[in-house]
C-alpha positions as CSV (number, residue, x, y, z in Angstrom):
1,X,0.0,0.0,0.0
2,X,1.4,3.4,-0.9
3,X,0.8,6.6,1.0
4,X,-1.5,7.7,-1.8
5,X,-3.7,4.7,-1.5
6,X,-4.7,4.8,2.2
7,X,-8.4,3.9,2.4
8,X,-10.9,3.9,5.2
9,X,-10.5,0.1,5.5
10,X,-6.8,0.6,5.9
11,X,-7.4,3.3,8.5
12,X,-9.7,1.0,10.5
13,X,-7.2,-1.9,10.3
14,X,-4.3,0.3,11.4
15,X,-6.3,1.7,14.3
16,X,-7.5,-1.7,15.4
17,X,-4.0,-3.1,15.6
18,X,-2.8,-0.1,17.6
19,X,-5.7,-0.2,20.1
20,X,-4.9,-3.8,21.0
21,X,-1.4,-2.8,21.9
22,X,-2.2,0.3,23.7
23,X,-5.3,-0.6,25.6
24,X,-3.5,-0.5,29.0
25,X,-1.9,2.9,28.6
26,X,-5.2,4.5,27.5
27,X,-7.1,3.0,30.4
28,X,-5.1,5.0,32.9
29,X,-5.0,8.3,31.1
30,X,-7.9,9.7,32.9
31,X,-6.0,9.4,36.2
32,X,-2.7,10.8,35.2
33,X,-1.3,13.4,32.8
34,X,0.6,11.6,30.1
35,X,1.4,11.3,26.5
36,X,2.1,8.3,24.3
37,X,5.2,8.6,22.2
38,X,6.1,6.0,19.5
39,X,9.6,5.4,18.2
40,X,11.3,2.6,16.2
41,X,12.1,0.6,19.3
42,X,15.3,-1.2,20.3
43,X,18.2,1.1,20.8
44,X,16.1,4.1,19.9
45,X,13.8,3.6,22.9
46,X,16.8,3.2,25.3
47,X,18.5,6.3,23.9
48,X,15.3,8.4,23.8
49,X,14.3,7.2,27.3
50,X,17.6,8.5,28.7
51,X,17.8,11.7,26.7
52,X,14.1,12.8,26.4
53,X,11.5,10.7,28.1
54,X,12.7,10.5,31.7
55,X,14.1,14.0,31.9
56,X,10.8,15.4,30.5
57,X,8.8,13.5,33.1
58,X,11.0,14.8,35.8
59,X,10.8,18.4,34.7
60,X,7.1,18.6,33.8
61,X,5.3,15.7,35.7
62,X,3.9,14.5,32.4
63,X,4.4,10.7,32.1
64,X,5.8,9.5,28.8
65,X,4.5,6.1,27.7
66,X,6.7,4.8,24.8
67,X,5.7,2.2,22.3
68,X,7.5,0.8,19.3
69,X,5.9,1.8,16.0
70,X,5.8,0.1,12.6
71,X,8.8,0.7,10.2
72,X,6.6,2.8,8.0
73,X,4.3,4.9,10.2
74,X,2.5,7.1,7.6
75,X,-0.5,4.8,7.1
76,X,-1.2,4.5,10.8
77,X,-0.6,8.2,11.4
78,X,-3.1,9.0,8.6
79,X,-5.6,6.6,10.1
80,X,-5.5,8.2,13.5
81,X,-6.2,11.7,12.2
82,X,-8.9,10.7,9.8
83,X,-10.8,8.6,12.4
84,X,-9.8,10.9,15.3
85,X,-8.8,7.9,17.3
86,X,-5.4,8.8,18.6
87,X,-3.2,5.9,19.8
88,X,-0.1,8.1,19.9
89,X,0.4,11.8,20.6
90,X,3.9,12.1,19.1
91,X,5.9,9.8,16.8
92,X,9.2,9.8,15.0
93,X,9.0,10.7,11.3
94,X,11.7,11.1,8.7
95,X,12.0,14.3,6.6
96,X,12.4,12.7,3.2
97,X,10.1,9.7,3.5
98,X,7.2,10.9,5.7
99,X,6.9,14.6,6.1
100,X,6.1,15.7,2.5
101,X,3.0,13.4,2.3
102,X,1.8,14.3,5.8
103,X,2.2,18.0,5.2
104,X,0.5,17.9,1.8
105,X,-2.5,16.2,3.3
106,X,-2.6,18.5,6.4
107,X,-2.2,15.7,8.9
108,X,0.3,17.3,11.2
109,X,-0.4,19.5,14.2
110,X,1.4,22.9,14.0
111,X,4.1,23.1,16.7
112,X,5.0,26.8,16.4
113,X,8.8,26.5,17.0
114,X,11.2,29.1,15.5
115,X,14.8,28.5,14.5
116,X,16.0,31.3,16.8
117,X,14.6,29.3,19.7
118,X,17.4,26.8,19.2
119,X,20.8,28.3,18.5
120,X,22.9,25.7,16.7
121,X,19.9,23.8,15.2
122,X,20.4,22.7,11.6
123,X,17.9,24.8,9.5
124,X,16.7,21.6,7.7
125,X,15.7,20.1,11.0
126,X,12.8,22.5,11.6
127,X,9.5,22.9,9.9
128,X,6.2,24.5,11.2
129,X,4.9,21.0,12.2
130,X,8.1,18.9,12.8
131,X,11.4,19.0,14.7
132,X,14.3,16.8,13.7
133,X,16.3,15.5,16.6
134,X,18.7,13.0,15.1
135,X,20.5,12.3,11.8
136,X,21.4,8.9,10.4
137,X,23.3,8.3,7.2
138,X,23.4,5.8,4.4
139,X,27.1,5.1,4.0
140,X,29.6,2.7,2.5
141,X,31.2,0.1,4.8
142,X,33.9,-2.3,4.0
143,X,35.9,-5.1,5.5
144,X,39.4,-3.6,6.3
145,X,41.3,-6.9,6.5
146,X,41.8,-7.4,2.8
147,X,45.3,-8.5,2.0
148,X,46.0,-5.9,-0.7
149,X,45.1,-3.1,1.7
150,X,43.0,-1.1,-0.8
151,X,39.5,0.0,-0.1
152,X,36.8,1.9,-2.0
153,X,36.6,5.6,-1.3
154,X,33.7,6.5,-3.6
155,X,30.7,4.9,-5.3
156,X,32.7,4.8,-8.5
157,X,35.2,2.7,-6.6
158,X,32.4,0.5,-5.3
159,X,31.3,-0.1,-8.9
160,X,34.9,-0.8,-10.0
161,X,35.0,-4.6,-9.5
162,X,38.4,-5.0,-11.1
163,X,40.3,-2.6,-8.8
164,X,38.3,-3.6,-5.7
165,X,37.2,-7.3,-6.0
166,X,34.9,-8.8,-3.5
167,X,31.3,-9.6,-2.7
168,X,29.0,-6.6,-2.6
169,X,25.6,-5.8,-1.2
170,X,23.1,-3.0,-1.8
171,X,19.7,-2.1,-0.4
172,X,16.7,-3.5,-2.1
173,X,15.1,-0.1,-2.5
174,X,15.4,2.8,-4.9
175,X,15.9,5.3,-2.0
176,X,19.6,6.1,-1.8
177,X,20.4,3.3,-4.3
178,X,19.6,5.5,-7.3
179,X,21.7,8.3,-5.9
180,X,24.6,5.9,-5.3
181,X,24.3,4.6,-8.9
182,X,24.4,8.1,-10.3
183,X,27.4,9.1,-8.3
184,X,29.1,5.9,-9.4
185,X,28.4,7.1,-13.0
186,X,30.1,10.5,-12.3
187,X,27.3,12.7,-11.3
188,X,28.4,15.2,-8.6
189,X,26.4,15.1,-5.3
190,X,25.2,18.6,-5.6
191,X,24.0,18.0,-9.2
192,X,21.9,14.9,-8.4
193,X,18.4,16.4,-8.5
194,X,16.3,16.0,-10.4
195,X,17.5,12.4,-10.6
196,X,18.2,11.1,-14.1
197,X,16.4,7.8,-13.5
198,X,17.3,6.2,-16.9
199,X,20.9,6.9,-16.2
200,X,20.7,5.5,-12.7
201,X,19.2,2.2,-14.0
202,X,21.9,2.0,-16.7
203,X,24.5,2.3,-14.0
204,X,22.8,-0.3,-11.9
205,X,22.8,-2.6,-14.9
206,X,26.7,-2.5,-14.7
207,X,26.9,-3.6,-11.1
208,X,23.9,-6.0,-10.9
209,X,25.7,-9.3,-11.5
210,X,28.2,-8.4,-8.8
211,X,25.7,-7.7,-6.1
212,X,25.6,-10.9,-4.0
213,X,22.8,-9.8,-1.7
214,X,20.1,-7.1,-2.0
215,X,19.4,-6.5,1.7
216,X,16.0,-5.6,3.1
217,X,16.5,-4.8,6.8
218,X,19.1,-3.0,8.9
219,X,19.8,-6.2,10.9
220,X,20.5,-8.1,7.7
221,X,22.9,-5.5,6.4
222,X,24.8,-5.5,9.7
223,X,25.1,-9.3,9.7
224,X,26.3,-9.4,6.1
225,X,29.3,-7.2,6.8
226,X,30.0,-8.4,10.4
227,X,30.1,-12.0,9.4
228,X,32.2,-11.3,6.3
229,X,29.6,-12.7,3.9
230,X,30.2,-9.5,1.9
231,X,33.3,-7.3,1.6
232,X,31.5,-4.0,1.1
233,X,28.0,-2.6,1.1
234,X,25.8,0.4,1.5
235,X,24.0,0.5,4.9
236,X,22.9,2.8,7.7
237,X,25.8,4.2,9.8
238,X,24.3,2.9,13.0
239,X,24.3,-0.6,11.8
240,X,27.9,-0.3,10.5
241,X,29.0,1.1,13.9
242,X,27.3,-1.8,15.7
243,X,29.4,-4.2,13.6
244,X,32.5,-2.2,14.5
245,X,31.5,-2.2,18.2
246,X,31.2,-5.9,17.9
247,X,35.0,-6.1,17.0
248,X,34.4,-6.9,13.3
249,X,37.2,-5.6,11.0
250,X,34.9,-3.0,9.4
251,X,35.4,0.7,8.5
252,X,33.0,3.4,7.4
253,X,33.5,5.7,4.4
254,X,31.5,8.9,4.9
255,X,32.3,10.2,1.4
256,X,29.2,10.6,-0.8
257,X,27.0,9.5,2.1
258,X,23.3,10.4,2.1
259,X,21.9,11.6,5.4
260,X,18.4,11.6,6.7
261,X,16.8,13.6,9.5
262,X,14.4,12.0,11.9
263,X,12.3,13.8,14.4
264,X,9.0,14.4,16.1
265,X,5.6,15.0,14.6
266,X,2.2,15.3,16.3
267,X,-1.0,13.9,14.7
268,X,-3.3,16.8,14.0
269,X,-6.2,17.1,16.5
270,X,-4.8,14.9,19.3
271,X,-6.4,16.1,22.6
272,X,-3.0,16.1,24.2
273,X,-1.5,18.5,21.7
274,X,-0.4,21.0,24.4
275,X,1.7,18.4,26.3
276,X,3.0,16.9,23.0
277,X,4.2,20.3,21.8
278,X,5.9,20.9,25.2
279,X,7.7,17.6,24.8
280,X,8.8,18.3,21.2
281,X,10.2,21.7,22.3
282,X,12.1,20.0,25.1
283,X,13.8,17.7,22.6
284,X,15.4,20.6,20.7
285,X,17.8,21.3,23.6
286,X,21.5,20.7,22.9
287,X,22.2,19.0,26.2
288,X,19.3,16.6,25.7
289,X,20.4,15.7,22.2
290,X,24.0,15.2,23.4
291,X,22.7,12.7,25.9
292,X,21.4,10.2,23.4
293,X,24.6,10.0,21.3
294,X,26.2,7.9,24.0
295,X,23.8,5.0,23.2
296,X,22.8,5.8,19.6
297,X,25.4,6.4,17.0
298,X,23.3,9.0,15.2
299,X,24.1,12.7,15.1
300,X,22.3,15.5,17.0
301,X,20.5,18.2,14.9
302,X,21.4,20.9,17.4
303,X,25.1,21.2,16.6
304,X,25.8,22.9,19.9
305,X,25.5,19.4,21.4
306,X,29.0,18.8,20.2
307,X,30.3,21.1,22.9
308,X,29.1,18.3,25.3
309,X,30.1,15.2,23.3
310,X,33.5,13.5,23.8
311,X,35.8,14.0,20.8
312,X,36.2,10.3,20.2
313,X,32.4,9.8,20.1
314,X,31.9,12.8,17.9
315,X,34.1,11.4,15.2
316,X,31.7,8.5,14.5
317,X,28.5,10.7,14.3
318,X,27.0,11.8,11.0
319,X,26.6,15.5,11.9
320,X,30.1,16.0,13.2
321,X,31.6,18.7,10.9
322,X,34.1,16.4,9.2
323,X,31.5,13.8,8.3
324,X,28.6,16.1,7.5
325,X,30.5,18.1,4.9
326,X,31.1,15.0,2.9
327,X,27.4,14.0,2.6
328,X,24.2,15.4,1.1
329,X,20.5,15.4,2.1
330,X,18.3,13.7,-0.5
331,X,15.5,15.9,-1.9
332,X,12.3,15.3,0.0
333,X,10.3,17.0,-2.8
334,X,11.8,14.8,-5.6
335,X,11.0,11.6,-3.7
336,X,7.5,12.7,-2.8
337,X,6.8,13.4,-6.5
338,X,8.5,10.3,-7.9
339,X,8.7,7.6,-5.2
340,X,5.7,5.5,-6.3
341,X,6.6,5.2,-10.0
342,X,10.3,4.8,-9.3
343,X,9.7,2.1,-6.7
344,X,7.5,0.2,-9.2
345,X,10.3,0.4,-11.8
346,X,12.9,-0.7,-9.3
347,X,10.9,-3.7,-8.1
348,X,10.4,-4.8,-11.8
349,X,14.1,-4.3,-12.5
350,X,15.1,-6.5,-9.5
351,X,13.0,-9.5,-10.5
352,X,13.5,-9.0,-14.3
């Protein structure tokens, strides 16, 4: 189901699933002041609990009930607003994948934040109805124990199977993969958009037979490089860092990386909008964002947080100056306008 095909039946189904999970938190809401916040779960929940949830509770007395959301939250988010049956009050949303559709369909609650409220905040991380709080990147990772000592430093190198032999893996999705293919074909990062889709697929044709695995989940991508099943791949920096933390001989190349901003959005009309807005504002603070980087290898959007992050840790985060300047932010507008048809073409190409 695409975001443009969300029906009332899908809305009811999405809400029904959520209500079963959240029945207990909702039953106690009448007795206590609280909000339900959804996040991707796992390390996100632990990091956000430390940086945002517990400190916000302590400061305001508003209890934060956290729940893990689906990997693609737009359908469920849309369902809540259209049925006015709110199972969350705040959720994480990505700038490129989620925000354009939700804004276009007027599904987000205005938050009313201003850039001057947060000195050091990346301008791209603030919209009238959304605040970005962390940055993750699609990067190249490679096994650094190859006998010849050489390693790829660009997507053109990744595509060069003669100079850099080895098993490769790419994500089974057009997002980021098309950009990587174009940069491999010589397109400069700042000249990518609008994407030349035909040229991207021509470039992918050149590498296709050398891609051992088209990965479909972050966990799978990490296992591929950690185990040595592949020698190099495109994956999210947090997964690559987890492999490194697990003592695998893996290195990250930030050059020509593609970064994404993730942050908080509020479903329009939630009766707890006032508390939700207070929570979102709280998360823009540099000290709060610095706190989560100790557990989550993603970068803060408030760059003043780096005044509080140890130098060794800062080096592995996407928004540290040395890393950020080597990457680009994919165009949210281009992907909003083209994602459905490009995804259909990519899926046909994969099985063709």
